C-alpha positions as CSV (number, residue, x, y, z in Angstrom):
1,X,-49.7,11.7,-43.4
2,X,-52.1,8.8,-43.4
3,X,-50.5,5.4,-43.4
4,X,-52.3,3.3,-46.0
5,X,-50.0,0.3,-46.1
6,X,-47.7,-1.4,-43.6
7,X,-44.8,-0.7,-46.0
8,X,-45.2,3.0,-45.2
9,X,-44.4,2.4,-41.6
10,X,-40.9,3.4,-40.5
11,X,-40.7,0.5,-38.0
12,X,-41.5,-1.9,-40.8
13,X,-38.8,-0.4,-43.1
14,X,-36.2,-0.4,-40.3
15,X,-37.0,-3.9,-39.3
16,X,-36.5,-5.1,-42.9
17,X,-33.1,-3.5,-42.7
18,X,-32.3,-5.5,-39.6
19,X,-33.4,-8.7,-41.4
20,X,-31.0,-7.9,-44.3
21,X,-28.2,-7.3,-41.9
22,X,-28.8,-10.5,-39.9
23,X,-28.8,-12.5,-43.2
24,X,-25.5,-10.9,-44.3
25,X,-23.8,-11.4,-40.9
26,X,-24.9,-15.0,-40.4
27,X,-23.5,-16.0,-43.8
28,X,-20.1,-15.9,-42.0
29,X,-21.2,-18.0,-39.0
30,X,-19.7,-21.5,-38.6
31,X,-21.5,-24.1,-40.7
32,X,-22.4,-26.2,-37.6
33,X,-24.6,-23.2,-36.6
34,X,-26.8,-23.5,-39.7
35,X,-29.6,-25.2,-37.9
36,X,-28.8,-23.6,-34.5
37,X,-28.0,-20.0,-33.9
38,X,-28.0,-18.9,-37.5
39,X,-31.5,-20.3,-38.0
40,X,-32.7,-18.8,-34.7
41,X,-31.3,-15.3,-35.5
42,X,-32.9,-15.3,-39.0
43,X,-36.3,-16.5,-37.8
44,X,-36.4,-14.0,-35.0
45,X,-35.4,-11.1,-37.3
46,X,-38.0,-12.1,-40.0
47,X,-40.7,-12.3,-37.3
48,X,-40.3,-8.6,-36.5
49,X,-41.5,-7.1,-39.8
50,X,-43.8,-10.0,-40.5
51,X,-45.8,-9.5,-37.3
52,X,-45.9,-5.7,-37.9
53,X,-47.3,-6.4,-41.4
54,X,-49.8,-9.0,-40.2
55,X,-51.1,-6.9,-37.4
56,X,-51.6,-3.9,-39.8
57,X,-53.8,-6.2,-41.9
58,X,-56.1,-7.1,-39.0
59,X,-59.4,-5.4,-38.6
60,X,-59.1,-4.2,-35.0
61,X,-56.7,-2.3,-32.9
62,X,-56.8,-5.1,-30.3
63,X,-55.6,-7.6,-32.9
64,X,-53.0,-5.1,-34.3
65,X,-51.6,-4.6,-30.8
66,X,-51.4,-8.3,-30.2
67,X,-49.1,-8.7,-33.3
68,X,-47.1,-5.7,-32.2
69,X,-46.5,-7.3,-28.9
70,X,-45.3,-10.5,-30.7
71,X,-43.0,-8.3,-32.7
72,X,-41.6,-6.8,-29.4
73,X,-41.0,-10.4,-28.1
74,X,-39.1,-11.2,-31.3
75,X,-37.0,-8.0,-30.7
76,X,-36.1,-9.3,-27.3
77,X,-35.4,-12.8,-28.6
78,X,-33.2,-11.4,-31.4
79,X,-31.3,-9.1,-29.0
80,X,-30.5,-12.1,-26.7
81,X,-29.3,-14.2,-29.7
82,X,-27.0,-11.3,-30.8
83,X,-25.5,-11.2,-27.3
84,X,-25.0,-15.0,-27.5
85,X,-23.4,-14.7,-30.9
86,X,-21.1,-11.9,-29.6
87,X,-20.1,-14.0,-26.6
88,X,-19.3,-17.0,-28.8
89,X,-17.1,-14.8,-31.0
90,X,-19.3,-15.0,-34.1
91,X,-19.9,-11.2,-34.1
92,X,-17.6,-8.2,-33.7
93,X,-18.6,-5.9,-30.8
94,X,-19.3,-3.0,-33.2
95,X,-21.6,-5.1,-35.3
96,X,-23.5,-6.4,-32.2
97,X,-23.8,-2.9,-30.7
98,X,-25.2,-1.4,-34.0
99,X,-27.7,-4.2,-34.3
100,X,-28.7,-4.0,-30.6
101,X,-29.2,-0.2,-30.9
102,X,-31.3,-0.5,-34.0
103,X,-33.5,-3.2,-32.3
104,X,-33.9,-1.0,-29.3
105,X,-35.1,1.8,-31.5
106,X,-37.5,-0.5,-33.3
107,X,-38.8,-1.6,-29.9
108,X,-39.4,1.9,-28.7
109,X,-41.1,2.9,-32.0
110,X,-43.3,-0.2,-31.7
111,X,-44.3,0.7,-28.1
112,X,-45.1,4.2,-29.4
113,X,-47.4,2.7,-31.9
114,X,-49.1,0.6,-29.3
115,X,-49.7,3.7,-27.2
116,X,-51.1,5.5,-30.2
117,X,-53.5,2.6,-30.8
118,X,-54.5,2.7,-27.1
119,X,-55.5,6.3,-27.4
120,X,-57.5,5.9,-30.6
């Protein structure tokens, strides 16, 4: 199947799901974290599908890969922030593990796309 739009990409769809989960979870964070960890988690999560979409809209594989690598960096940033939230007691272990597993899968899929772009 030919991908005609970034919205057709499974990594984009799954990363949108992560954004939704992060927003739901951070609603329960302490109010004093609104401009700290809550904001950081939300911005990192939003960055993942945003960079996938922006890269898709670029005119070259080189530019697309650049944005995919930014998305990968945001995955690492988000994973780190989830671990911090877990250690601070803001997340349940199950919630954190589910999020971390999904982010890991998105990262693997993103690297697979980078490799595919390298071979084309």
